[in-house]
C-alpha positions in Angstrom: 24.0 15.5 17.3 22.0 12.3 17.6 19.4 13.8 20.0 16.6 14.0 17.4 15.1 10.9 15.6 16.0 12.1 12.1 19.7 12.2 12.9 19.5 8.7 14.4 17.7 7.5 11.3 20.4 8.9 9.0 23.2 7.5 11.2 21.6 4.1 11.0 21.2 4.4 7.2 24.9 5.2 6.8 26.0 2.4 9.1 23.7 -0.1 7.3 25.1 1.1 3.9 28.7 0.6 5.0 28.0 -2.8 6.6 26.1 -4.0 3.5 28.9 -2.9 1.2 31.5 -4.5 3.4 29.6 -7.8 3.4 29.2 -7.6 -0.3 33.0 -7.5 -0.7 32.8 -11.3 -0.1 31.2 -11.6 -3.6 33.2 -9.0 -5.6 34.1 -5.4 -6.0 31.2 -4.5 -8.3 28.7 -6.0 -5.9 30.2 -4.0 -3.0 30.1 -0.6 -4.7 26.7 -1.3 -6.1 25.4 -1.9 -2.5 27.3 1.2 -1.4 25.8 3.4 -4.1 22.3 2.0 -3.5 22.5 2.9 0.2 24.0 6.3 -0.4 21.3 7.1 -2.9 18.9 7.1 0.0 21.2 8.2 2.9 22.8 11.3 1.4 19.5 13.1 0.5 18.1 12.2 3.9 21.2 13.6 5.6 20.9 16.8 3.7 17.2 17.1 4.6 18.1 16.4 8.2 20.7 19.1 8.1 18.3 21.6 6.5 15.6 20.9 9.1 18.0 20.9 12.0 19.2 24.5 11.2 16.3 25.8 13.3 14.1 27.8 10.9 11.6 30.1 12.5 8.2 28.5 13.3 6.4 30.5 10.6 8.7 29.2 7.9 8.9 25.6 9.2 6.4 24.2 6.7 8.0 26.1 3.8 11.4 24.8 4.9 10.1 21.2 5.1 8.5 21.3 1.7 11.6 22.8 0.1 13.7 20.2 1.8 11.6 17.3 0.6 11.6 18.7 -2.9 15.3 19.1 -2.8 15.6 15.5 -1.5 13.5 14.2 -4.3 15.5 16.1 -6.9 18.8 15.0 -5.4 17.7 11.4 -5.3 16.7 11.6 -9.0 20.0 13.1 -9.9 21.9 10.4 -8.0 19.9 7.7 -9.8 20.6 9.2 -13.2 24.3 9.6 -12.4 24.7 6.1 -11.1 22.9 4.5 -14.1 24.7 6.8 -16.6 28.3 6.6 -15.3 28.7 3.5 -13.2 29.6 0.4 -15.3 29.4 -2.4 -14.4 26.5 -2.0 -11.9 24.8 -4.9 -10.2 21.3 -3.4 -10.5 19.6 -5.9 -8.3 22.1 -5.3 -5.5 21.7 -1.6 -6.0 18.0 -1.7 -5.5 18.1 -4.2 -2.6 20.5 -2.0 -0.8 18.4 1.1 -1.6 15.2 -0.6 -0.2 16.9 -1.9 2.9 18.3 1.5 3.7 14.9 3.1 3.1 13.4 0.7 5.6 15.4 2.4 8.4 12.9 5.3 8.0 10.4 3.0 9.6 12.6 0.7 11.7 14.4 3.3 13.8 11.2 5.0 15.0 9.6 1.6 15.7 12.6 0.5 17.8 12.7 3.8 19.7 8.9 3.6 20.4 9.4 0.0 21.7 12.2 1.1 24.0 10.1 4.1 25.3 7.2 1.8 26.0 9.4 -0.7 27.8 10.9 2.1 29.9 7.5 3.4 30.8 6.3 -0.1 31.8 9.4 -0.6 34.0 8.7 2.8 35.6 5.1 1.8 36.3 6.1 -1.5 37.8 8.7 0.3 39.9 6.2 3.0 41.0 3.6 0.4 42.0 6.0 -1.5 44.1 
């Protein structure tokens, strides 16, 4: 399941969300669920996009599937935002947005870490081959 980068990104986002929410329990319950909701606002739409793209659409429809998936992700994110701000009271807004932004950063961090690991493995192989 975690063989493609998009699944690793989503897994990292869910893990970061749960870790952040757990750490926020130190402060209070509202802070913890605000962090959880902030992370899930990013992670859930990404997970559904990953699932949609991972279904293996035919190559001719790949771009169409990607565009539909991204539009669906955007709409879902907007709906989650609206639902959270409409129904969740009290909400620690700053914690919500900090968690959202931190989880979004995993879209960049996971590929960067994987690229660094790949480069290090190639360098080790080159050193091994030259010996």
